[in-house]
C-alpha positions as CSV (number, residue, x, y, z in Angstrom):
1,M,-63.1,-182.5,10.0
2,A,-65.9,-181.5,7.6
3,I,-66.1,-178.3,5.5
4,R,-69.6,-176.7,5.2
5,I,-70.4,-173.7,3.0
6,Y,-72.9,-171.2,4.3
7,K,-74.3,-168.1,2.7
8,D,-71.8,-165.8,4.3
9,K,-69.1,-168.1,5.6
10,I,-67.1,-171.3,5.2
11,R,-67.2,-173.5,8.3
12,F,-64.6,-176.0,9.3
13,V,-66.6,-178.3,11.6
14,A,-65.1,-180.7,14.1
15,D,-65.8,-184.4,13.9
16,S,-65.9,-186.7,16.9
17,D,-62.2,-185.8,17.7
18,G,-63.3,-182.8,19.7
19,Y,-61.6,-180.0,17.6
20,T,-63.2,-176.6,17.9
21,D,-65.4,-175.4,15.1
22,I,-63.7,-172.6,13.0
23,D,-65.6,-170.1,10.8
24,L,-64.0,-168.3,7.9
25,V,-66.2,-165.2,7.8
26,I,-66.4,-163.0,4.6
27,E,-66.6,-159.4,5.6
28,S,-66.5,-156.1,3.7
29,D,-62.8,-155.5,4.4
30,G,-61.5,-159.0,4.0
31,L,-61.7,-162.5,5.5
32,R,-61.8,-163.3,9.3
33,F,-61.3,-166.6,11.1
34,T,-63.4,-167.1,14.3
35,G,-62.9,-169.9,16.7
36,T,-59.8,-171.4,18.2
37,L,-57.4,-173.9,16.7
38,T,-56.4,-176.6,19.3
39,T,-53.6,-177.9,17.1
40,A,-51.3,-176.0,14.8
41,Y,-49.4,-177.5,11.9
42,N,-46.2,-175.7,10.8
43,V,-45.0,-176.3,7.2
44,P,-41.5,-175.0,6.6
45,F,-41.2,-172.5,3.8
46,T,-38.0,-171.4,2.1
47,S,-38.9,-169.8,-1.2
48,W,-41.3,-170.1,-4.1
49,P,-40.1,-172.5,-6.7
50,S,-38.4,-170.8,-9.7
51,Y,-40.5,-170.4,-12.8
52,N,-39.2,-169.8,-16.3
53,P,-42.1,-168.9,-18.7
54,L,-39.8,-169.6,-21.7
55,A,-38.8,-173.2,-20.6
56,G,-40.0,-176.2,-22.5
57,S,-42.6,-178.5,-20.9
58,S,-41.9,-181.9,-22.5
59,F,-40.0,-182.1,-25.8
60,G,-36.9,-180.6,-27.5
61,F,-36.5,-180.0,-31.2
62,V,-33.5,-179.6,-33.5
63,S,-33.9,-178.2,-37.0
64,A,-32.3,-176.4,-39.9
65,T,-28.9,-177.8,-39.5
66,N,-25.8,-178.5,-41.6
67,P,-25.9,-180.9,-43.5
68,D,-29.5,-182.0,-42.7
69,T,-32.9,-180.4,-43.3
70,T,-34.8,-182.7,-40.9
71,I,-36.8,-181.6,-37.9
72,E,-36.0,-184.0,-35.0
73,K,-37.8,-184.3,-31.7
74,F,-36.8,-185.9,-28.4
75,P,-38.5,-186.1,-25.0
76,F,-36.9,-184.3,-22.0
77,S,-37.2,-187.6,-20.2
78,I,-34.8,-189.2,-22.7
79,S,-32.1,-191.3,-21.1
80,S,-30.9,-193.3,-24.2
81,G,-31.9,-194.0,-27.8
82,T,-32.4,-191.7,-30.7
83,A,-34.5,-188.7,-31.6
84,T,-37.5,-189.0,-34.0
85,D,-37.6,-187.5,-37.5
86,V,-40.9,-185.6,-37.6
87,G,-40.6,-183.4,-40.7
88,D,-38.4,-181.3,-42.9
89,F,-37.7,-177.7,-43.7
90,T,-38.9,-176.4,-47.1
91,N,-35.6,-174.7,-48.1
92,R,-32.3,-176.3,-48.7
93,S,-29.1,-174.5,-49.7
94,P,-28.8,-173.9,-53.5
95,A,-25.9,-175.3,-55.5
96,P,-23.0,-175.7,-55.0
97,K,-23.8,-176.4,-51.4
98,A,-27.0,-178.5,-52.0
99,P,-28.3,-180.6,-50.5
100,Y,-27.2,-179.0,-47.3
101,G,-29.6,-177.5,-44.8
102,R,-29.7,-174.0,-43.5
103,A,-26.7,-173.6,-41.2
104,Q,-26.6,-170.9,-38.5
105,A,-30.4,-170.5,-38.4
106,F,-31.9,-169.7,-35.1
107,C,-35.1,-171.1,-33.4
108,S,-37.8,-169.7,-31.2
109,S,-40.7,-171.4,-29.5
110,S,-44.3,-170.3,-28.9
111,S,-46.8,-172.5,-26.9
112,T,-47.8,-174.3,-30.1
113,D,-45.2,-173.9,-32.8
114,G,-41.5,-173.8,-33.5
115,F,-39.9,-171.0,-35.6
116,S,-36.6,-171.3,-37.5
117,A,-35.5,-168.1,-39.2
118,S,-32.7,-167.1,-41.6
119,G,-29.5,-169.1,-42.0
120,S,-26.4,-168.4,-44.0
121,Y,-25.3,-171.4,-46.0
122,P,-24.1,-170.5,-48.5
123,T,-25.8,-167.1,-48.6
124,D,-28.1,-165.4,-46.2
125,Y,-31.7,-166.6,-46.3
126,T,-34.5,-164.3,-45.0
127,G,-37.4,-166.8,-44.6
128,I,-39.2,-167.4,-41.3
129,D,-40.3,-171.0,-41.2
130,K,-42.9,-172.3,-38.8
131,F,-43.9,-175.9,-37.8
132,P,-46.4,-177.1,-35.3
133,F,-45.1,-179.1,-32.3
134,A,-47.6,-181.7,-33.3
135,I,-45.9,-182.2,-36.6
136,A,-45.6,-185.9,-37.6
137,G,-44.5,-185.6,-41.2
138,G,-44.4,-183.1,-44.1
139,T,-42.6,-179.8,-44.2
140,S,-42.5,-176.4,-42.4
141,T,-44.3,-173.4,-43.8
142,V,-42.7,-170.1,-44.7
143,V,-44.9,-167.5,-43.0
144,A,-42.9,-164.3,-43.4
145,N,-39.4,-162.9,-44.0
146,L,-36.8,-161.0,-42.0
147,L,-35.7,-157.6,-43.3
148,N,-32.1,-159.0,-43.6
149,G,-30.6,-162.4,-43.9
150,M,-28.8,-163.3,-40.7
151,G,-26.9,-166.2,-39.2
152,G,-24.9,-167.3,-36.2
153,I,-27.3,-166.6,-33.3
154,K,-27.4,-169.6,-31.0
155,G,-29.6,-169.8,-27.9
156,Q,-32.8,-168.2,-26.7
157,S,-33.8,-164.7,-28.0
158,Q,-37.5,-164.4,-27.3
159,S,-40.3,-163.4,-25.1
160,T,-43.5,-165.3,-24.6
161,T,-45.1,-163.5,-27.6
162,D,-42.2,-162.5,-29.9
163,A,-38.9,-163.6,-31.3
164,F,-35.9,-161.4,-31.7
165,T,-32.9,-161.7,-34.0
166,F,-29.9,-159.6,-34.7
167,E,-27.3,-159.5,-37.4
168,T,-24.2,-161.4,-36.3
169,N,-22.8,-163.2,-39.3
170,T,-24.2,-161.6,-42.5
171,T,-23.0,-161.4,-46.0
172,T,-25.7,-158.8,-46.9
173,Y,-23.2,-156.0,-46.4
174,P,-19.4,-155.7,-46.3
175,I,-18.0,-157.4,-43.2
176,A,-16.4,-154.1,-42.0
177,Q,-19.7,-152.4,-41.7
178,N,-21.5,-152.5,-38.3
179,N,-24.4,-154.9,-39.2
180,S,-26.1,-154.8,-35.8
181,Q,-29.8,-154.4,-36.5
182,I,-32.2,-156.0,-34.0
183,E,-35.4,-157.4,-35.6
184,K,-38.6,-158.6,-34.0
185,F,-41.6,-160.6,-35.2
186,P,-44.6,-161.9,-33.3
187,F,-45.4,-165.6,-33.1
188,S,-48.8,-164.7,-34.7
189,I,-47.1,-163.5,-37.9
190,S,-48.6,-164.9,-41.1
191,S,-47.2,-162.6,-43.8
192,G,-44.9,-159.6,-44.3
193,T,-41.6,-158.9,-42.6
194,S,-40.1,-158.5,-39.2
195,T,-39.7,-155.1,-37.7
196,N,-36.4,-153.2,-37.0
197,V,-36.6,-152.3,-33.3
198,G,-33.0,-151.3,-32.4
199,Y,-29.3,-152.2,-32.8
200,L,-26.4,-153.7,-31.1
201,T,-23.6,-151.3,-30.0
202,N,-20.6,-153.5,-30.6
203,Q,-19.3,-154.7,-34.0
204,L,-17.5,-157.6,-32.2
205,Q,-20.7,-159.4,-31.4
206,G,-20.8,-161.7,-34.5
207,N,-21.6,-165.3,-33.9
208,A,-22.7,-164.3,-30.4
209,S,-25.0,-166.4,-28.2
210,A,-28.4,-165.3,-26.8
211,S,-30.1,-165.9,-23.5
212,S,-33.5,-164.6,-22.3
213,S,-34.7,-163.5,-18.9
214,S,-38.4,-162.7,-18.3
215,T,-37.8,-159.2,-19.6
216,D,-34.6,-159.0,-21.6
217,V,-32.5,-160.6,-24.3
218,F,-28.8,-161.0,-23.4
219,V,-26.3,-161.0,-26.3
220,V,-23.1,-162.6,-25.1
221,A,-19.5,-162.4,-26.5
222,G,-18.8,-162.9,-30.2
223,Y,-16.1,-161.9,-32.8
224,N,-15.4,-159.5,-35.6
225,P,-14.3,-161.1,-38.9
226,P,-12.0,-161.2,-40.7
227,N,-9.5,-160.8,-37.9
228,I,-11.4,-163.1,-35.5
229,V,-11.0,-160.7,-32.6
230,T,-13.2,-162.0,-29.8
231,T,-15.1,-160.1,-27.1
232,T,-16.2,-161.0,-23.6
233,L,-19.1,-158.5,-23.5
234,I,-22.5,-159.3,-22.0
235,T,-25.0,-156.8,-23.4
236,K,-28.8,-156.7,-23.3
237,F,-31.9,-155.2,-24.7
238,P,-35.5,-155.2,-23.3
239,F,-38.4,-157.1,-25.0
240,A,-40.1,-153.6,-25.1
241,I,-37.3,-152.1,-27.3
242,S,-38.7,-150.0,-30.1
243,S,-35.9,-147.8,-31.3
244,A,-32.8,-147.9,-29.2
245,A,-29.4,-149.5,-28.7
246,A,-28.6,-152.5,-26.6
247,T,-26.7,-151.7,-23.4
248,D,-23.5,-153.0,-21.8
249,T,-24.5,-154.8,-18.6
250,G,-21.1,-154.1,-17.1
251,G,-20.4,-157.8,-16.9
252,D,-18.1,-160.0,-19.0
253,L,-17.4,-163.6,-19.6
254,I,-14.0,-164.9,-18.3
255,G,-12.8,-165.4,-21.8
256,G,-13.8,-164.3,-25.3
257,R,-15.5,-166.9,-27.6
258,Y,-17.7,-167.3,-30.7
259,Q,-19.8,-170.0,-32.2
260,H,-21.0,-170.8,-28.7
261,T,-24.6,-171.4,-27.5
262,G,-26.8,-169.6,-25.0
263,F,-29.0,-171.3,-22.4
264,S,-31.5,-169.7,-20.1
265,S,-32.8,-170.7,-16.6
266,S,-35.3,-168.6,-14.7
267,T,-32.4,-166.5,-13.1
268,D,-29.3,-167.1,-15.1
269,G,-27.8,-167.1,-18.6
270,F,-25.2,-169.7,-19.8
271,A,-22.5,-169.6,-22.5
272,F,-21.8,-173.1,-23.6
273,G,-18.7,-174.2,-25.7
274,G,-17.5,-172.2,-28.6
275,Q,-14.1,-171.3,-30.0
276,D,-11.4,-168.7,-29.4
277,P,-8.1,-168.7,-31.4
278,A,-6.4,-167.3,-28.3
279,G,-7.6,-170.2,-26.2
280,P,-8.8,-173.2,-28.2
281,G,-9.8,-175.1,-25.1
282,V,-12.7,-172.8,-24.5
283,G,-15.0,-175.2,-26.4
284,G,-14.9,-177.5,-23.4
285,D,-16.4,-175.3,-20.8
286,M,-19.5,-173.4,-19.8
287,E,-19.9,-170.0,-18.0
288,K,-22.9,-168.8,-16.0
289,F,-24.0,-165.3,-15.2
290,P,-27.0,-163.9,-13.3
291,F,-29.5,-161.9,-15.3
292,A,-29.0,-159.2,-12.6
293,I,-25.3,-158.9,-13.5
294,S,-24.0,-155.3,-13.5
295,S,-20.3,-155.8,-13.0
296,G,-17.7,-158.5,-12.7
297,T,-17.4,-161.7,-14.6
298,A,-19.3,-164.9,-15.2
299,A,-18.5,-168.1,-13.3
300,S,-17.0,-171.2,-14.9
301,V,-19.4,-174.1,-14.0
302,M,-18.5,-176.9,-16.3
303,S,-15.4,-178.3,-18.0
304,M,-15.1,-181.0,-20.7
305,S,-12.1,-182.9,-21.9
306,P,-10.2,-181.9,-25.0
307,L,-11.9,-184.8,-26.9
308,T,-15.4,-183.5,-26.2
309,Y,-15.0,-179.8,-27.0
310,R,-18.2,-178.6,-28.6
311,Y,-19.3,-175.6,-30.7
312,R,-22.2,-174.8,-33.1
313,V,-24.5,-176.6,-30.7
314,A,-28.3,-176.5,-30.7
315,A,-30.0,-175.5,-27.4
316,S,-33.2,-176.7,-25.8
317,I,-34.3,-176.0,-22.2
318,S,-36.7,-177.5,-19.7
319,S,-37.5,-175.8,-16.4
320,T,-34.5,-177.5,-14.7
321,D,-32.1,-178.6,-17.4
322,G,-30.3,-177.6,-20.6
323,F,-30.0,-180.0,-23.6
324,A,-27.1,-179.5,-25.9
325,S,-27.5,-181.3,-29.2
326,A,-24.9,-182.2,-31.9
327,G,-22.3,-179.6,-32.8
328,G,-18.7,-179.6,-34.0
329,G,-15.6,-180.8,-32.2
330,P,-13.0,-181.2,-31.1
331,F,-11.0,-178.0,-31.7
332,P,-9.2,-177.1,-34.0
333,M,-11.1,-177.1,-37.3
334,P,-11.9,-178.9,-39.5
335,P,-14.4,-180.4,-37.0
336,G,-15.7,-183.8,-36.6
337,L,-19.5,-183.6,-36.4
338,T,-21.4,-185.1,-33.5
339,K,-24.9,-186.3,-32.9
340,S,-25.0,-186.4,-29.1
341,I,-27.9,-185.1,-27.1
342,D,-26.3,-184.1,-23.8
343,K,-27.9,-182.7,-20.6
344,F,-26.8,-180.6,-17.7
345,P,-28.8,-179.2,-14.7
346,F,-29.1,-175.4,-14.3
347,S,-27.9,-175.9,-10.7
348,I,-24.5,-177.2,-12.0
349,T,-21.4,-175.8,-10.3
350,S,-18.8,-178.3,-11.6
351,G,-18.5,-181.5,-13.6
352,T,-19.7,-182.1,-17.1
353,V,-22.7,-182.9,-19.3
354,T,-24.4,-186.3,-19.3
355,N,-25.1,-188.0,-22.6
356,V,-28.8,-189.0,-22.7
357,G,-29.3,-189.9,-26.4
358,S,-28.4,-188.9,-30.0
359,L,-29.8,-187.3,-33.1
360,I,-30.4,-189.4,-36.2
361,G,-27.3,-188.0,-37.9
362,A,-24.1,-186.1,-37.0
363,Q,-24.6,-182.4,-37.6
364,E,-23.8,-178.8,-36.5
365,F,-25.3,-175.3,-36.5
366,G,-28.7,-176.7,-35.5
367,A,-31.5,-174.5,-34.4
368,G,-32.6,-175.8,-31.1
369,G,-36.1,-175.3,-29.7
370,H,-38.6,-176.8,-27.2
371,Q,-42.3,-177.3,-26.7
372,V,-43.2,-174.5,-24.3
């Protein structure tokens, strides 16, 4: 069959097979087919494929960890081998913790750059560091500052244009105070400071994890020092927040945890690993909740053995999989640091992670990111 374009129509013209000519006529109120199809082809359709605008396209990054300051890169296609050292962060911890990196920093990803902000080792750091995904040496650049030094956020807390952070483990104020400020900065930031756009409503959400849908950031579980009382809360706030409080979704995790990590698919949030003094085995599992959650509890979708408990893990995401890099384990502390890069599909309903590679050195508290 040939396709011919006329002034006012597109014509599908039969060849020698005898099929009837079909015209697609452009009219004032739309398009109209003329002619008769002698053969119909039916293509089954179930649903449009899911799309996550925040997912990575090809590479994951791990940066600003304890004890390293390296920026490491690995392809999502990795099945063995080691990540590549592509650069360093400009700021190390001062004495007496030097030469440690910036533990408990968080990472966000634009389409061209990775951002690692804050960190709290040994005191809270306010810098917002930026590095291009094309980095092949050198150091990150400090482009701006947060209003307050923060630490402890693990997972995705961003839109396609902005990064969000919230105070979860800060030494800026007394621990008993509700340090719950939500701050925001655009990926285009080149100077100045982030903006205070709201606050969390629960003092227990320290060392919480974050997951992002296409419209909201979900703040999951956490604890309140010094008593280490954990919470199961799943709260959220919209990307459009300007001066308001996060809200309780009505949903909860099955068990409380802290120092866990959040992952995000196009439809669901994940709480990976972590610790809970009331149930030390929590570091070996992962719970999943739909972004539409309004009541009930998350579902347990993965369990690891006591020898592979993980917490303080760096998160990177592709459109189909989560990558959990390094971290501490097994429980209880003091931990043994790991360097594993592990992978799990977002469709997981049981089983465990698959080891696909390793970082250069054993580490924890890494800021995970990915090339969007």
